[in-house]
N, C-alpha and C positions, 0 to 999 in steps of 0.2 A: 869408750871412745869420747874424746874431747871436743866439744863444740865450741865455737867461737862466733859471736856475733860480727858480720862482716859490714852489715849495712842496717839501716834501718828507715821505715817510710810508715809515718803514723803507727800503729800498733803493730804492723806485720814487719816480720823480723825474716831476713835470710841466713841462715846457718851453713857453713860449711866444715868438715870435718879436718883433722890434722893434715889429709892430704890435698885438701883444698878441691875437694868434690861436693857438688852440691849434695845437700841434705835435707833439703826439704824446705818449704816456707810453711812457718807458724805464725798465728795468730792467739797469743795469751795461751799458747802451750797447745793449740789445737792444729794439726796438720791440715792445710788447707784444700791439699789433694784428696785427703778422705774426709773432707769437711762434710757431715749430712745438711742440705738444704732442706728447709720446711717447703719450699715452694721453688720448681723449676719453670721458668720462662723460656719457651722458644721462639728467639727471634731472629734465628737464623734466614739469610736470604734478604732481610730487611734492610733498605737504605734510610740513612737519616732523614727525619727525627724520628721514624717508626719505634727502633728500639728504646728512646728514652720515653716515648708517648706511653707503649707497653709497659715499661717499668714503672711508672710513674702510678699507673693503674693497678699494676700488681701490690705495689709497697702499702698502697691503702688498704689492702684486703691483709695485711700480716699483722700479726700482735707485735707487741714491743720485744725486743730480743730475739725475734724469728731471723731466719736466713732466707733470702733469696738468690737463687743462681741464675743468671742470665746469659743464655748461650746467644753468640751472635756471629756472624761473618764480616760485619762493618768495621773494615780495621779502625776508621774514625770513632768506633763507640768507646774505646778505652777512655779517651780524653774526655768524651761527651758524658759518659756515666759519672767519672770520678767527678768532675766540676759540677754535673747536677747533685749528685750525694752531697758535697759540701755545702751547696747554696741551699738544699733544702732540711739539712739537718739529720740526714741519715749517715749511717757509717760506709764507707767504702772500705772494703776488707783487702781485696786483692782482684788481681785479672791472671788468669792461667790460659796460656796458648796451646792447644793441640790442633797440630796441622792447620786447618785453615780457621777452625772454630775458637772463638775468644769465650772463656767462661769467667762471667764477672761475679763477686760475691759481695753482697750489700748487706747491712743490718739496719 
């Protein structure tokens, strides 16, 4: 199967096969749908600013290079978490949407 890079956002690349069907989201060769998070933070049902507050606390407990997965239902959290990561020096990897739940990956 021939893969082509169609778009790029930071280190996260979106790939499609020759039939233009989505083939997964990759970060440096790791498929994010299957990425193993070192810590999973459940922030579902919380409104702004609580997902950021809890994310900040959880990131303090991680060692360098570890991945945090934050699960939220707050639609505004995508922009909030991405901006927060950029302003604090953390790496925003991606956000995956599964129904009502947003899964944010940070390093």
